[in-house]
N, CA, C, O and the ligand as a Tripos MOL2 file, in Angstrom:
@<TRIPOS>MOLECULE
protein
  245   243    62     0     0
PROTEIN
NO_CHARGES

@<TRIPOS>ATOM
      1 N           0.8480   -1.2010    0.0000 N.3       1 MET1
      2 CA          0.0000    0.0000    0.0000 C.3       1 MET1
      3 C           0.8790    1.2450    0.0000 C.2       1 MET1
      4 O           1.7550    1.3910    0.8520 O.2       1 MET1
      5 N           0.6510    2.1200   -0.9320 N.am      2 LYS2
      6 CA          1.4290    3.3560   -0.9960 C.3       2 LYS2
      7 C           0.5660    4.5450   -0.5940 C.2       2 LYS2
      8 O          -0.6390    4.5700   -0.8450 O.2       2 LYS2
      9 N           1.2020    5.5220    0.0310 N.am      3 THR3
     10 CA          0.5360    6.7740    0.3760 C.3       3 THR3
     11 C           1.2020    7.8790   -0.4250 C.2       3 THR3
     12 O           2.4220    8.0400   -0.4000 O.2       3 THR3
     13 N           0.3820    8.6320   -1.1340 N.am      4 LEU4
     14 CA          0.9300    9.6790   -1.9920 C.3       4 LEU4
     15 C           0.0860   10.9370   -1.8630 C.2       4 LEU4
     16 O          -1.1400   10.8840   -1.7720 O.2       4 LEU4
     17 N           0.7720   12.0580   -1.8580 N.am      5 LYS5
     18 CA          0.0810   13.3320   -1.7360 C.3       5 LYS5
     19 C          -0.6640   13.6870   -3.0120 C.2       5 LYS5
     20 O          -0.2890   13.2890   -4.1150 O.2       5 LYS5
     21 N          -1.7180   14.4390   -2.8230 N.am      6 CYS6
     22 CA         -2.4170   15.0790   -3.9230 C.3       6 CYS6
     23 C          -1.3980   15.9430   -4.6820 C.2       6 CYS6
     24 O          -0.4690   16.4790   -4.0790 O.2       6 CYS6
     25 N          -1.5740   16.0760   -6.0130 N.am      7 ASP7
     26 CA         -0.6010   16.8870   -6.7540 C.3       7 ASP7
     27 C          -0.8150   18.3880   -6.5490 C.2       7 ASP7
     28 O           0.0220   19.1940   -6.9580 O.2       7 ASP7
     29 N          -1.9390   18.7710   -5.9140 N.am      8 LEU8
     30 CA         -2.2420   20.1910   -5.7480 C.3       8 LEU8
     31 C          -2.1650   20.6810   -4.3060 C.2       8 LEU8
     32 O          -2.0700   21.8850   -4.0670 O.2       8 LEU8
     33 N          -2.2050   19.7680   -3.3520 N.am      9 CYS9
     34 CA         -2.1570   20.1710   -1.9490 C.3       9 CYS9
     35 C          -1.5310   19.0760   -1.1020 C.2       9 CYS9
     36 O          -0.9550   18.1260   -1.6310 O.2       9 CYS9
     37 N          -1.6470   19.2120    0.2200 N.am     10 GLU10
     38 CA         -0.9570   18.3040    1.1340 C.3      10 GLU10
     39 C          -1.7850   17.0860    1.5350 C.2      10 GLU10
     40 O          -1.3140   16.2330    2.2870 O.2      10 GLU10
     41 N          -3.0040   17.0040    1.0400 N.am     11 VAL11
     42 CA         -3.8600   15.8670    1.3790 C.3      11 VAL11
     43 C          -3.2820   14.5950    0.7580 C.2      11 VAL11
     44 O          -2.7880   14.6140   -0.3690 O.2      11 VAL11
     45 N          -3.3470   13.4890    1.5040 N.am     12 THR12
     46 CA         -2.8070   12.2400    0.9820 C.3      12 THR12
     47 C          -3.9200   11.2420    0.6990 C.2      12 THR12
     48 O          -5.0010   11.3040    1.2840 O.2      12 THR12
     49 N          -3.6290   10.3250   -0.2100 N.am     13 ALA13
     50 CA         -4.5310    9.2100   -0.5030 C.3      13 ALA13
     51 C          -3.6790    7.9460   -0.5470 C.2      13 ALA13
     52 O          -2.4750    7.9980   -0.7990 O.2      13 ALA13
     53 N          -4.3350    6.7990   -0.2960 N.am     14 GLU14
     54 CA         -3.6180    5.5350   -0.3070 C.3      14 GLU14
     55 C          -4.1080    4.6710   -1.4520 C.2      14 GLU14
     56 O          -5.2320    4.8210   -1.9310 O.2      14 GLU14
     57 N          -3.2470    3.7680   -1.8820 N.am     15 GLY15
     58 CA         -3.6730    2.8300   -2.9180 C.3      15 GLY15
     59 C          -2.6330    1.7540   -3.1370 C.2      15 GLY15
     60 O          -1.4290    1.9900   -3.0350 O.2      15 GLY15
     61 N          -3.1310    0.5570   -3.4440 N.am     16 GLU16
     62 CA         -2.2540   -0.5770   -3.7410 C.3      16 GLU16
     63 C          -1.6520   -0.3780   -5.1340 C.2      16 GLU16
     64 O          -0.4990   -0.7250   -5.3890 O.2      16 GLU16
     65 N          -2.4550    0.1820   -6.0110 N.am     17 THR17
     66 CA         -2.0280    0.4500   -7.3820 C.3      17 THR17
     67 C          -2.3180    1.9140   -7.6940 C.2      17 THR17
     68 O          -3.0090    2.5940   -6.9360 O.2      17 THR17
     69 N          -1.7860    2.3870   -8.8070 N.am     18 PHE18
     70 CA         -2.0370    3.7610   -9.2110 C.3      18 PHE18
     71 C          -3.5380    3.9890   -9.4100 C.2      18 PHE18
     72 O          -4.0730    5.0280   -9.0220 O.2      18 PHE18
     73 N          -4.2050    3.0150  -10.0120 N.am     19 GLU19
     74 CA         -5.6470    3.1320  -10.2580 C.3      19 GLU19
     75 C          -6.4200    3.2530   -8.9510 C.2      19 GLU19
     76 O          -7.3470    4.0550   -8.8390 O.2      19 GLU19
     77 N          -6.0280    2.4450   -7.9570 N.am     20 ALA20
     78 CA         -6.7020    2.4850   -6.6530 C.3      20 ALA20
     79 C          -6.4320    3.8250   -5.9690 C.2      20 ALA20
     80 O          -7.3200    4.4090   -5.3480 O.2      20 ALA20
     81 N          -5.2070    4.2930   -6.0920 N.am     21 TRP21
     82 CA         -4.8570    5.5910   -5.5020 C.3      21 TRP21
     83 C          -5.7050    6.7010   -6.1170 C.2      21 TRP21
     84 O          -6.2200    7.5710   -5.4160 O.2      21 TRP21
     85 N          -5.8350    6.6530   -7.4300 N.am     22 MET22
     86 CA         -6.5980    7.6790   -8.1400 C.3      22 MET22
     87 C          -8.0660    7.6550   -7.6810 C.2      22 MET22
     88 O          -8.6880    8.7010   -7.4990 O.2      22 MET22
     89 N          -8.5990    6.4460   -7.5010 N.am     23 GLN23
     90 CA         -9.9800    6.3060   -7.0360 C.3      23 GLN23
     91 C         -10.1500    6.8860   -5.6390 C.2      23 GLN23
     92 O         -11.1690    7.5070   -5.3370 O.2      23 GLN23
     93 N          -9.1520    6.6840   -4.7920 N.am     24 ASN24
     94 CA         -9.2350    7.1990   -3.4280 C.3      24 ASN24
     95 C          -9.0430    8.7100   -3.3810 C.2      24 ASN24
     96 O          -9.5610    9.3830   -2.4900 O.2      24 ASN24
     97 N          -8.3000    9.2330   -4.3390 N.am     25 LEU25
     98 CA         -8.0560   10.6700   -4.3810 C.3      25 LEU25
     99 C          -9.2550   11.4190   -4.9620 C.2      25 LEU25
    100 O          -9.4760   12.5920   -4.6620 O.2      25 LEU25
    101 N         -10.0130   10.7270   -5.7900 N.am     26 MET26
    102 CA        -11.0920   11.3790   -6.5420 C.3      26 MET26
    103 C         -12.0920   12.1530   -5.6720 C.2      26 MET26
    104 O         -12.4080   13.2970   -6.0010 O.2      26 MET26
    105 N         -12.6070   11.5670   -4.5650 N.am     27 PRO27
    106 CA        -13.5670   12.3230   -3.7320 C.3      27 PRO27
    107 C         -12.9700   13.6300   -3.2220 C.2      27 PRO27
    108 O         -13.6580   14.6490   -3.1670 O.2      27 PRO27
    109 N         -11.7040   13.6030   -2.8540 N.am     28 HIS28
    110 CA        -11.0290   14.8100   -2.3980 C.3      28 HIS28
    111 C         -10.9250   15.8190   -3.5470 C.2      28 HIS28
    112 O         -11.1510   17.0140   -3.3550 O.2      28 HIS28
    113 N         -10.5890   15.3370   -4.7110 N.am     29 TYR29
    114 CA        -10.4540   16.2080   -5.8800 C.3      29 TYR29
    115 C         -11.7830   16.8790   -6.2070 C.2      29 TYR29
    116 O         -11.8370   18.0750   -6.4940 O.2      29 TYR29
    117 N         -12.8570   16.0850   -6.1600 N.am     30 MET30
    118 CA        -14.1980   16.6070   -6.4430 C.3      30 MET30
    119 C         -14.5770   17.7050   -5.4440 C.2      30 MET30
    120 O         -15.2110   18.7000   -5.7990 O.2      30 MET30
    121 N         -14.1690   17.4960   -4.1800 N.am     31 LYS31
    122 CA        -14.5510   18.4040   -3.1130 C.3      31 LYS31
    123 C         -13.6870   19.6610   -3.1210 C.2      31 LYS31
    124 O         -14.2100   20.7750   -3.1060 O.2      31 LYS31
    125 N         -12.3680   19.4870   -3.1440 N.am     32 ASP32
    126 CA        -11.4640   20.6230   -2.9660 C.3      32 ASP32
    127 C         -10.9040   21.1930   -4.2650 C.2      32 ASP32
    128 O         -10.4440   22.3350   -4.2900 O.2      32 ASP32
    129 N         -10.9360   20.4350   -5.3150 N.am     33 HIS33
    130 CA        -10.3970   20.9230   -6.5890 C.3      33 HIS33
    131 C         -11.4310   20.8270   -7.6990 C.2      33 HIS33
    132 O         -11.1060   20.5510   -8.8530 O.2      33 HIS33
    133 N         -12.6810   21.0620   -7.3250 N.am     34 ALA34
    134 CA        -13.7670   20.9670   -8.3030 C.3      34 ALA34
    135 C         -13.5500   21.9380   -9.4580 C.2      34 ALA34
    136 O         -13.9010   21.6560  -10.6040 O.2      34 ALA34
    137 N         -12.9520   23.1090   -9.1250 N.am     35 ASP35
    138 CA        -12.7120   24.0940  -10.1820 C.3      35 ASP35
    139 C         -11.7380   23.5580  -11.2280 C.2      35 ASP35
    140 O         -11.8530   23.8690  -12.4130 O.2      35 ASP35
    141 N         -10.7780   22.7490  -10.7750 N.am     36 VAL36
    142 CA         -9.8150   22.1540  -11.7070 C.3      36 VAL36
    143 C         -10.5090   21.0850  -12.5520 C.2      36 VAL36
    144 O         -10.3390   21.0250  -13.7700 O.2      36 VAL36
    145 N         -11.2970   20.2430  -11.8750 N.am     37 MET37
    146 CA        -12.0110   19.1630  -12.5680 C.3      37 MET37
    147 C         -12.9550   19.7160  -13.6300 C.2      37 MET37
    148 O         -13.1080   19.1410  -14.7080 O.2      37 MET37
    149 N         -13.5890   20.8510  -13.3020 N.am     38 ASN38
    150 CA        -14.6280   21.3940  -14.1750 C.3      38 ASN38
    151 C         -14.1040   22.4890  -15.1050 C.2      38 ASN38
    152 O         -14.8830   23.1450  -15.7970 O.2      38 ASN38
    153 N         -12.7990   22.6840  -15.1210 N.am     39 ASP39
    154 CA        -12.2160   23.7100  -15.9810 C.3      39 ASP39
    155 C         -12.4840   23.3690  -17.4490 C.2      39 ASP39
    156 O         -11.9850   22.3610  -17.9500 O.2      39 ASP39
    157 N         -13.2610   24.1920  -18.1340 N.am     40 PRO40
    158 CA        -13.5990   23.8780  -19.5250 C.3      40 PRO40
    159 C         -12.3990   23.9620  -20.4660 C.2      40 PRO40
    160 O         -12.4510   23.4640  -21.5900 O.2      40 PRO40
    161 N         -11.3330   24.5850  -20.0090 N.am     41 LYS41
    162 CA        -10.1360   24.6880  -20.8500 C.3      41 LYS41
    163 C          -9.3270   23.3920  -20.8420 C.2      41 LYS41
    164 O          -8.4640   23.1850  -21.6940 O.2      41 LYS41
    165 N          -9.6170   22.5190  -19.8670 N.am     42 LYS42
    166 CA         -8.8730   21.2640  -19.7820 C.3      42 LYS42
    167 C          -9.3460   20.3010  -20.8690 C.2      42 LYS42
    168 O         -10.5440   20.1150  -21.0840 O.2      42 LYS42
    169 N          -8.3880   19.7050  -21.5350 N.am     43 THR43
    170 CA         -8.7080   18.7790  -22.6200 C.3      43 THR43
    171 C          -8.3960   17.3530  -22.1860 C.2      43 THR43
    172 O          -7.8510   17.1200  -21.1080 O.2      43 THR43
    173 N          -8.7470   16.4220  -23.0340 N.am     44 LYS44
    174 CA         -8.4240   15.0240  -22.7920 C.3      44 LYS44
    175 C          -6.9120   14.8240  -22.7010 C.2      44 LYS44
    176 O          -6.4220   13.9690  -21.9640 O.2      44 LYS44
    177 N          -6.1900   15.6360  -23.4710 N.am     45 GLU45
    178 CA         -4.7280   15.5640  -23.4260 C.3      45 GLU45
    179 C          -4.1980   15.9790  -22.0620 C.2      45 GLU45
    180 O          -3.2450   15.3890  -21.5530 O.2      45 GLU45
    181 N          -4.8250   17.0040  -21.4670 N.am     46 ASP46
    182 CA         -4.4280   17.4240  -20.1230 C.3      46 ASP46
    183 C          -4.6570   16.2960  -19.1300 C.2      46 ASP46
    184 O          -3.8460   16.0620  -18.2330 O.2      46 ASP46
    185 N          -5.7720   15.6030  -19.3030 N.am     47 GLN47
    186 CA         -6.0920   14.4590  -18.4350 C.3      47 GLN47
    187 C          -5.0250   13.3720  -18.5680 C.2      47 GLN47
    188 O          -4.5390   12.8190  -17.5810 O.2      47 GLN47
    189 N          -4.6820   13.0900  -19.8160 N.am     48 GLN48
    190 CA         -3.6620   12.0690  -20.0770 C.3      48 GLN48
    191 C          -2.3380   12.4640  -19.4340 C.2      48 GLN48
    192 O          -1.6420   11.6370  -18.8470 O.2      48 GLN48
    193 N          -2.0060   13.7530  -19.5590 N.am     49 LYS49
    194 CA         -0.7710   14.2680  -19.0200 C.3      49 LYS49
    195 C          -0.7840   14.1240  -17.4950 C.2      49 LYS49
    196 O           0.2120   13.7330  -16.8850 O.2      49 LYS49
    197 N          -1.9290   14.4480  -16.8970 N.am     50 TRP50
    198 CA         -2.0710   14.3320  -15.4410 C.3      50 TRP50
    199 C          -1.8130   12.8850  -15.0020 C.2      50 TRP50
    200 O          -1.0960   12.6270  -14.0340 O.2      50 TRP50
    201 N          -2.4210   11.9500  -15.7450 N.am     51 MET51
    202 CA         -2.2720   10.5260  -15.4300 C.3      51 MET51
    203 C          -0.8060   10.1070  -15.5070 C.2      51 MET51
    204 O          -0.2940    9.4330  -14.6130 O.2      51 MET51
    205 N          -0.1410   10.5120  -16.5830 N.am     52 VAL52
    206 CA          1.2630   10.1280  -16.7770 C.3      52 VAL52
    207 C           2.1270   10.7000  -15.6580 C.2      52 VAL52
    208 O           2.9240    9.9830  -15.0550 O.2      52 VAL52
    209 N           1.9650   12.0000  -15.3820 N.am     53 GLU53
    210 CA          2.7800   12.6600  -14.3620 C.3      53 GLU53
    211 C           2.5570   12.0550  -12.9840 C.2      53 GLU53
    212 O           3.5030   11.8510  -12.2230 O.2      53 GLU53
    213 N           1.2950   11.7690  -12.6720 N.am     54 ASN54
    214 CA          1.0070   11.2450  -11.3440 C.3      54 ASN54
    215 C           1.3600    9.7790  -11.2150 C.2      54 ASN54
    216 O           1.6600    9.3100  -10.1170 O.2      54 ASN54
    217 N           1.3280    9.0390  -12.3280 N.am     55 LYS55
    218 CA          1.7750    7.6460  -12.2990 C.3      55 LYS55
    219 C           3.2670    7.6110  -11.9810 C.2      55 LYS55
    220 O           3.7280    6.7560  -11.2240 O.2      55 LYS55
    221 N           4.0130    8.5390  -12.5570 N.am     56 VAL56
    222 CA          5.4520    8.6280  -12.2780 C.3      56 VAL56
    223 C           5.6750    8.9000  -10.7890 C.2      56 VAL56
    224 O           6.5250    8.2780  -10.1510 O.2      56 VAL56
    225 N           4.8910    9.8480  -10.2460 N.am     57 ARG57
    226 CA          5.0130   10.1550   -8.8060 C.3      57 ARG57
    227 C           4.6630    8.9380   -7.9730 C.2      57 ARG57
    228 O           5.3260    8.6510   -6.9770 O.2      57 ARG57
    229 N           3.6080    8.2110   -8.3820 N.am     58 PHE58
    230 CA          3.1680    7.0440   -7.6180 C.3      58 PHE58
    231 C           4.2610    5.9650   -7.6380 C.2      58 PHE58
    232 O           4.6010    5.3830   -6.6080 O.2      58 PHE58
    233 N           4.7900    5.7190   -8.8210 N.am     59 ASP59
    234 CA          5.8140    4.6830   -8.9480 C.3      59 ASP59
    235 C           7.0610    5.0120   -8.1540 C.2      59 ASP59
    236 O           7.7540    4.1140   -7.6740 O.2      59 ASP59
    237 N           7.3510    6.3020   -8.0140 N.am     60 ALA60
    238 CA          8.5470    6.7330   -7.2940 C.3      60 ALA60
    239 C           8.3240    6.7390   -5.7840 C.2      60 ALA60
    240 O           9.2900    6.7770   -5.0230 O.2      60 ALA60
    241 N           7.0650    6.7040   -5.3350 N.am     61 ALA61
    242 CA          6.7520    6.8160   -3.9070 C.3      61 ALA61
    243 C           7.1870    5.5540   -3.1460 C.2      61 ALA61
    244 O           7.0030    5.4710   -1.9310 O.2      61 ALA61
    245 ZN         -5.6620   18.2330   -3.1680 Zn       62 ZN62
@<TRIPOS>BOND
     1     1     2 1
     2     2     3 1
     3     3     4 2
     4     3     5 am
     5     5     6 1
     6     6     7 1
     7     7     8 2
     8     7     9 am
     9     9    10 1
    10    10    11 1
    11    11    12 2
    12    11    13 am
    13    13    14 1
    14    14    15 1
    15    15    16 2
    16    15    17 am
    17    17    18 1
    18    18    19 1
    19    19    20 2
    20    19    21 am
    21    21    22 1
    22    22    23 1
    23    23    24 2
    24    23    25 am
    25    25    26 1
    26    26    27 1
    27    27    28 2
    28    27    29 am
    29    29    30 1
    30    30    31 1
    31    31    32 2
    32    31    33 am
    33    33    34 1
    34    34    35 1
    35    35    36 2
    36    35    37 am
    37    37    38 1
    38    38    39 1
    39    39    40 2
    40    39    41 am
    41    41    42 1
    42    42    43 1
    43    43    44 2
    44    43    45 am
    45    45    46 1
    46    46    47 1
    47    47    48 2
    48    47    49 am
    49    49    50 1
    50    50    51 1
    51    51    52 2
    52    51    53 am
    53    53    54 1
    54    54    55 1
    55    55    56 2
    56    55    57 am
    57    57    58 1
    58    58    59 1
    59    59    60 2
    60    59    61 am
    61    61    62 1
    62    62    63 1
    63    63    64 2
    64    63    65 am
    65    65    66 1
    66    66    67 1
    67    67    68 2
    68    67    69 am
    69    69    70 1
    70    70    71 1
    71    71    72 2
    72    71    73 am
    73    73    74 1
    74    74    75 1
    75    75    76 2
    76    75    77 am
    77    77    78 1
    78    78    79 1
    79    79    80 2
    80    79    81 am
    81    81    82 1
    82    82    83 1
    83    83    84 2
    84    83    85 am
    85    85    86 1
    86    86    87 1
    87    87    88 2
    88    87    89 am
    89    89    90 1
    90    90    91 1
    91    91    92 2
    92    91    93 am
    93    93    94 1
    94    94    95 1
    95    95    96 2
    96    95    97 am
    97    97    98 1
    98    98    99 1
    99    99   100 2
   100    99   101 am
   101   101   102 1
   102   102   103 1
   103   103   104 2
   104   103   105 am
   105   105   106 1
   106   106   107 1
   107   107   108 2
   108   107   109 am
   109   109   110 1
   110   110   111 1
   111   111   112 2
   112   111   113 am
   113   113   114 1
   114   114   115 1
   115   115   116 2
   116   115   117 am
   117   117   118 1
   118   118   119 1
   119   119   120 2
   120   119   121 am
   121   121   122 1
   122   122   123 1
   123   123   124 2
   124   123   125 am
   125   125   126 1
   126   126   127 1
   127   127   128 2
   128   127   129 am
   129   129   130 1
   130   130   131 1
   131   131   132 2
   132   131   133 am
   133   133   134 1
   134   134   135 1
   135   135   136 2
   136   135   137 am
   137   137   138 1
   138   138   139 1
   139   139   140 2
   140   139   141 am
   141   141   142 1
   142   142   143 1
   143   143   144 2
   144   143   145 am
   145   145   146 1
   146   146   147 1
   147   147   148 2
   148   147   149 am
   149   149   150 1
   150   150   151 1
   151   151   152 2
   152   151   153 am
   153   153   154 1
   154   154   155 1
   155   155   156 2
   156   155   157 am
   157   157   158 1
   158   158   159 1
   159   159   160 2
   160   159   161 am
   161   161   162 1
   162   162   163 1
   163   163   164 2
   164   163   165 am
   165   165   166 1
   166   166   167 1
   167   167   168 2
   168   167   169 am
   169   169   170 1
   170   170   171 1
   171   171   172 2
   172   171   173 am
   173   173   174 1
   174   174   175 1
   175   175   176 2
   176   175   177 am
   177   177   178 1
   178   178   179 1
   179   179   180 2
   180   179   181 am
   181   181   182 1
   182   182   183 1
   183   183   184 2
   184   183   185 am
   185   185   186 1
   186   186   187 1
   187   187   188 2
   188   187   189 am
   189   189   190 1
   190   190   191 1
   191   191   192 2
   192   191   193 am
   193   193   194 1
   194   194   195 1
   195   195   196 2
   196   195   197 am
   197   197   198 1
   198   198   199 1
   199   199   200 2
   200   199   201 am
   201   201   202 1
   202   202   203 1
   203   203   204 2
   204   203   205 am
   205   205   206 1
   206   206   207 1
   207   207   208 2
   208   207   209 am
   209   209   210 1
   210   210   211 1
   211   211   212 2
   212   211   213 am
   213   213   214 1
   214   214   215 1
   215   215   216 2
   216   215   217 am
   217   217   218 1
   218   218   219 1
   219   219   220 2
   220   219   221 am
   221   221   222 1
   222   222   223 1
   223   223   224 2
   224   223   225 am
   225   225   226 1
   226   226   227 1
   227   227   228 2
   228   227   229 am
   229   229   230 1
   230   230   231 1
   231   231   232 2
   232   231   233 am
   233   233   234 1
   234   234   235 1
   235   235   236 2
   236   235   237 am
   237   237   238 1
   238   238   239 1
   239   239   240 2
   240   239   241 am
   241   241   242 1
   242   242   243 1
   243   243   244 2
@<TRIPOS>SUBSTRUCTURE
     1 MET1         2 RESIDUE 1 A MET
     2 LYS2         6 RESIDUE 1 A LYS
     3 THR3        10 RESIDUE 1 A THR
     4 LEU4        14 RESIDUE 1 A LEU
     5 LYS5        18 RESIDUE 1 A LYS
     6 CYS6        22 RESIDUE 1 A CYS
     7 ASP7        26 RESIDUE 1 A ASP
     8 LEU8        30 RESIDUE 1 A LEU
     9 CYS9        34 RESIDUE 1 A CYS
    10 GLU10       38 RESIDUE 1 A GLU
    11 VAL11       42 RESIDUE 1 A VAL
    12 THR12       46 RESIDUE 1 A THR
    13 ALA13       50 RESIDUE 1 A ALA
    14 GLU14       54 RESIDUE 1 A GLU
    15 GLY15       58 RESIDUE 1 A GLY
    16 GLU16       62 RESIDUE 1 A GLU
    17 THR17       66 RESIDUE 1 A THR
    18 PHE18       70 RESIDUE 1 A PHE
    19 GLU19       74 RESIDUE 1 A GLU
    20 ALA20       78 RESIDUE 1 A ALA
    21 TRP21       82 RESIDUE 1 A TRP
    22 MET22       86 RESIDUE 1 A MET
    23 GLN23       90 RESIDUE 1 A GLN
    24 ASN24       94 RESIDUE 1 A ASN
    25 LEU25       98 RESIDUE 1 A LEU
    26 MET26      102 RESIDUE 1 A MET
    27 PRO27      106 RESIDUE 1 A PRO
    28 HIS28      110 RESIDUE 1 A HIS
    29 TYR29      114 RESIDUE 1 A TYR
    30 MET30      118 RESIDUE 1 A MET
    31 LYS31      122 RESIDUE 1 A LYS
    32 ASP32      126 RESIDUE 1 A ASP
    33 HIS33      130 RESIDUE 1 A HIS
    34 ALA34      134 RESIDUE 1 A ALA
    35 ASP35      138 RESIDUE 1 A ASP
    36 VAL36      142 RESIDUE 1 A VAL
    37 MET37      146 RESIDUE 1 A MET
    38 ASN38      150 RESIDUE 1 A ASN
    39 ASP39      154 RESIDUE 1 A ASP
    40 PRO40      158 RESIDUE 1 A PRO
    41 LYS41      162 RESIDUE 1 A LYS
    42 LYS42      166 RESIDUE 1 A LYS
    43 THR43      170 RESIDUE 1 A THR
    44 LYS44      174 RESIDUE 1 A LYS
    45 GLU45      178 RESIDUE 1 A GLU
    46 ASP46      182 RESIDUE 1 A ASP
    47 GLN47      186 RESIDUE 1 A GLN
    48 GLN48      190 RESIDUE 1 A GLN
    49 LYS49      194 RESIDUE 1 A LYS
    50 TRP50      198 RESIDUE 1 A TRP
    51 MET51      202 RESIDUE 1 A MET
    52 VAL52      206 RESIDUE 1 A VAL
    53 GLU53      210 RESIDUE 1 A GLU
    54 ASN54      214 RESIDUE 1 A ASN
    55 LYS55      218 RESIDUE 1 A LYS
    56 VAL56      222 RESIDUE 1 A VAL
    57 ARG57      226 RESIDUE 1 A ARG
    58 PHE58      230 RESIDUE 1 A PHE
    59 ASP59      234 RESIDUE 1 A ASP
    60 ALA60      238 RESIDUE 1 A ALA
    61 ALA61      242 RESIDUE 1 A ALA
    62 ZN62       245 GROUP 0 **** ****
């Protein structure tokens, strides 16, 4: 089980895998970073980039 910080703040989420971590982080993201989630300027590419960057962080944790 890995514990990794949110990429935007100090809140942490846990997960056995990157996918599980992302699922555990999601409620926090919806609550505290809803503006980021709902940013109409964000594209699918931004999402992909987020996944890649955070997977790297997860793997390094
Ligand atoms: Zn956060």
